[in-house]
DRENDO-1510 file (C-alpha; in Angstrom, 1 decimal, always signed):
<recs>
REC; n; res; u; v; w
REC; 1; UNK; +11.3; +2.7; -27.0 .
REC; 2; UNK; +12.7; +0.9; -24.0 .
REC; 3; UNK; +16.4; +1.7; -24.5 .
REC; 4; UNK; +16.4; +3.9; -21.4 .
REC; 5; UNK; +14.4; +1.5; -19.3 .
REC; 6; UNK; +16.3; -0.5; -16.6 .
REC; 7; UNK; +15.7; -2.2; -13.3 .
REC; 8; UNK; +18.3; -1.5; -10.7 .
REC; 9; UNK; +18.7; -3.1; -7.3 .
REC; 10; UNK; +16.5; -0.5; -5.6 .
REC; 11; UNK; +13.7; -1.1; -8.1 .
REC; 12; UNK; +13.9; -4.8; -7.5 .
REC; 13; UNK; +13.8; -4.3; -3.7 .
REC; 14; UNK; +10.8; -2.1; -4.1 .
REC; 15; UNK; +9.0; -4.7; -6.2 .
REC; 16; UNK; +9.9; -7.4; -3.6 .
REC; 17; UNK; +8.7; -5.2; -0.8 .
REC; 18; UNK; +5.4; -4.6; -2.6 .
REC; 19; UNK; +4.9; -8.3; -3.0 .
REC; 20; UNK; +5.5; -8.9; +0.7 .
REC; 21; UNK; +3.2; -6.0; +1.7 .
REC; 22; UNK; +0.4; -7.5; -0.4 .
REC; 23; UNK; +0.9; -10.9; +1.4 .
REC; 24; UNK; +0.8; -9.0; +4.7 .
REC; 25; UNK; -2.5; -7.3; +3.8 .
REC; 26; UNK; -4.1; -10.5; +2.6 .
REC; 27; UNK; -3.1; -12.6; +5.6 .
REC; 28; UNK; -3.9; -9.8; +8.1 .
REC; 29; UNK; -7.4; -9.4; +6.5 .
REC; 30; UNK; -8.0; -13.1; +6.5 .
REC; 31; UNK; -6.7; -14.2; +9.9 .
REC; 32; UNK; -6.7; -11.1; +12.1 .
REC; 33; UNK; -10.4; -10.4; +12.2 .
REC; 34; UNK; -11.6; -10.6; +15.8 .
REC; 35; UNK; -8.1; -10.9; +17.2 .
REC; 36; UNK; -6.0; -8.6; +19.3 .
REC; 37; UNK; -4.3; -6.2; +16.9 .
REC; 38; UNK; -2.0; -4.9; +19.6 .
REC; 39; UNK; -0.5; -8.3; +20.3 .
REC; 40; UNK; -0.1; -9.0; +16.6 .
REC; 41; UNK; +1.7; -5.7; +16.1 .
REC; 42; UNK; +4.0; -6.4; +19.1 .
REC; 43; UNK; +4.9; -9.8; +17.7 .
REC; 44; UNK; +5.5; -8.4; +14.3 .
REC; 45; UNK; +7.8; -5.7; +15.7 .
REC; 46; UNK; +9.7; -8.1; +17.8 .
REC; 47; UNK; +10.4; -10.4; +14.9 .
REC; 48; UNK; +11.2; -7.5; +12.5 .
REC; 49; UNK; +13.3; -5.7; +15.2 .
REC; 50; UNK; +15.5; -8.7; +15.9 .
REC; 51; UNK; +16.0; -9.4; +12.2 .
REC; 52; UNK; +16.6; -5.7; +11.4 .
REC; 53; UNK; +18.9; -5.1; +14.3 .
REC; 54; UNK; +21.0; -8.2; +13.3 .
REC; 55; UNK; +21.2; -7.1; +9.7 .
REC; 56; UNK; +22.0; -3.5; +10.8 .
REC; 57; UNK; +24.9; -4.7; +13.0 .
REC; 58; UNK; +26.2; -6.7; +10.2 .
REC; 59; UNK; +26.0; -4.2; +7.4 .
REC; 60; UNK; +25.5; -0.7; +8.7 .
REC; 61; UNK; +27.4; +1.8; +11.0 .
REC; 62; UNK; +26.1; +2.5; +14.5 .
REC; 63; UNK; +23.0; +4.7; +14.3 .
REC; 64; UNK; +22.0; +7.8; +16.3 .
REC; 65; UNK; +19.8; +6.1; +18.8 .
REC; 66; UNK; +17.6; +9.1; +19.5 .
REC; 67; UNK; +16.6; +9.3; +15.8 .
REC; 68; UNK; +16.2; +5.5; +15.7 .
REC; 69; UNK; +13.9; +5.6; +18.7 .
REC; 70; UNK; +11.7; +8.2; +17.1 .
REC; 71; UNK; +11.5; +6.3; +13.9 .
REC; 72; UNK; +10.8; +3.0; +15.6 .
REC; 73; UNK; +8.0; +4.4; +17.8 .
REC; 74; UNK; +6.2; +6.9; +15.7 .
REC; 75; UNK; +7.0; +6.1; +12.1 .
REC; 76; UNK; +6.8; +2.3; +12.6 .
REC; 77; UNK; +5.0; +1.0; +15.7 .
REC; 78; UNK; +2.1; +3.4; +15.9 .
REC; 79; UNK; +1.7; +3.4; +12.1 .
REC; 80; UNK; +1.7; -0.4; +11.8 .
REC; 81; UNK; -0.7; -0.7; +14.8 .
REC; 82; UNK; -3.2; +1.6; +13.1 .
REC; 83; UNK; -2.7; -0.1; +9.8 .
REC; 84; UNK; -3.3; -3.5; +11.3 .
REC; 85; UNK; -6.5; -2.3; +13.1 .
REC; 86; UNK; -7.8; -0.9; +9.8 .
REC; 87; UNK; -6.8; -3.9; +7.6 .
REC; 88; UNK; -8.6; -6.3; +10.0 .
REC; 89; UNK; -11.8; -4.4; +9.5 .
REC; 90; UNK; -11.7; -3.8; +5.7 .
REC; 91; UNK; -11.7; -6.1; +2.7 .
REC; 92; UNK; -8.2; -6.8; +1.3 .
REC; 93; UNK; -8.7; -5.1; -2.1 .
REC; 94; UNK; -9.7; -1.6; -0.8 .
REC; 95; UNK; -7.1; -1.9; +2.0 .
REC; 96; UNK; -4.3; -2.6; -0.5 .
REC; 97; UNK; -5.5; +0.2; -2.8 .
REC; 98; UNK; -5.4; +2.6; +0.1 .
REC; 99; UNK; -1.9; +1.5; +1.1 .
REC; 100; UNK; -0.9; +2.1; -2.5 .
REC; 101; UNK; -1.5; +5.8; -2.0 .
REC; 102; UNK; +1.5; +5.9; +0.3 .
REC; 103; UNK; +3.8; +6.7; -2.6 .
REC; 104; UNK; +1.4; +9.4; -3.9 .
REC; 105; UNK; +1.4; +11.1; -0.5 .
REC; 106; UNK; +5.1; +10.7; -0.2 .
REC; 107; UNK; +5.6; +12.5; -3.5 .
REC; 108; UNK; +3.1; +15.2; -2.5 .
REC; 109; UNK; +4.7; +15.9; +0.9 .
REC; 110; UNK; +8.2; +15.8; -0.5 .
REC; 111; UNK; +7.2; +18.5; -3.1 .
REC; 112; UNK; +5.3; +20.6; -0.5 .
REC; 113; UNK; +7.7; +20.4; +2.5 .
REC; 114; UNK; +11.1; +19.5; +1.2 .
REC; 115; UNK; +11.1; +21.4; -2.1 .
REC; 116; UNK; +11.5; +18.3; -4.3 .
REC; 117; UNK; +11.3; +19.1; -8.0 .
REC; 118; UNK; +8.3; +17.4; -9.7 .
REC; 119; UNK; +10.0; +15.8; -12.7 .
REC; 120; UNK; +8.2; +14.2; -15.7 .
REC; 121; UNK; +8.9; +10.6; -14.6 .
REC; 122; UNK; +7.8; +11.4; -11.0 .
REC; 123; UNK; +4.6; +13.0; -12.2 .
REC; 124; UNK; +4.0; +10.0; -14.6 .
REC; 125; UNK; +4.4; +7.5; -11.7 .
REC; 126; UNK; +2.1; +9.6; -9.5 .
REC; 127; UNK; -0.5; +9.8; -12.3 .
REC; 128; UNK; -0.3; +6.0; -13.0 .
REC; 129; UNK; -0.8; +5.1; -9.4 .
REC; 130; UNK; -3.7; +7.5; -9.0 .
REC; 131; UNK; -5.3; +6.2; -12.2 .
REC; 132; UNK; -4.9; +2.6; -11.1 .
REC; 133; UNK; -6.6; +3.3; -7.8 .
REC; 134; UNK; -9.5; +5.1; -9.4 .
REC; 135; UNK; -9.9; +2.4; -12.1 .
REC; 136; UNK; -9.7; -0.4; -9.5 .
REC; 137; UNK; -12.4; +1.2; -7.4 .
REC; 138; UNK; -14.7; +2.5; -10.2 .
REC; 139; UNK; -14.9; -0.6; -12.5 .
REC; 140; UNK; -16.0; -3.1; -9.8 .
REC; 141; UNK; -18.6; -0.6; -8.5 .
REC; 142; UNK; -20.0; -0.1; -12.0 .
REC; 143; UNK; -20.2; -3.8; -12.6 .
REC; 144; UNK; -21.9; -4.4; -9.3 .
REC; 145; UNK; -24.5; -1.7; -10.0 .
REC; 146; UNK; -25.1; -3.2; -13.4 .
REC; 147; UNK; -25.5; -6.7; -11.9 .
REC; 148; UNK; -28.0; -5.4; -9.3 .
REC; 149; UNK; -30.0; -3.7; -11.9 .
REC; 150; UNK; -30.2; -6.9; -14.0 .
REC; 151; UNK; -31.2; -8.9; -11.0 .
REC; 152; UNK; -33.8; -6.4; -9.7 .
REC; 153; UNK; -35.4; -5.3; -12.9 .
REC; 154; UNK; -34.1; -7.5; -15.7 .
REC; 155; UNK; -32.6; -4.3; -17.2 .
REC; 156; UNK; -29.6; -4.7; -19.5 .
REC; 157; UNK; -27.4; -1.6; -20.1 .
REC; 158; UNK; -27.1; -2.3; -23.8 .
REC; 159; UNK; -28.8; +0.2; -26.1 .
REC; 160; UNK; -28.5; -2.1; -29.1 .
REC; 161; UNK; -30.8; -4.7; -27.4 .
REC; 162; UNK; -33.7; -2.1; -27.3 .
REC; 163; UNK; -33.9; -1.9; -31.1 .
</recs>
């Protein structure tokens, strides 16, 4: 069964990051509506930049600053700014589901552009995330349609009740 299952340091960091991302989405959706997303993003980056730079100086070798600048501006600043704008205008549940597709797209692009081999575990993870997103979106919509039908027409979607 689970003899080959293990959680390593990277797995735990990933789970911890997912937890903090969910908090970010919830609090951004709750408190950022109607606020200046550019200012919020700048403050977030200043705090994260100072903390990250300090940790980097303590634990990492000196980086190539051209690469670091590109990553900071395009892969982080602009991406987070657009994410904050979107999350402030969408309910937290759909926003977090959409953000969960990041790993699906990461796998897809690594296979398409970098020649990554699609292994069984990689495909299983991809399929589980995709299935979770579909189920999370489909079941609430189905329940809402059923509730609306009952309220509007008194119709129950139960064939045994008709007998």
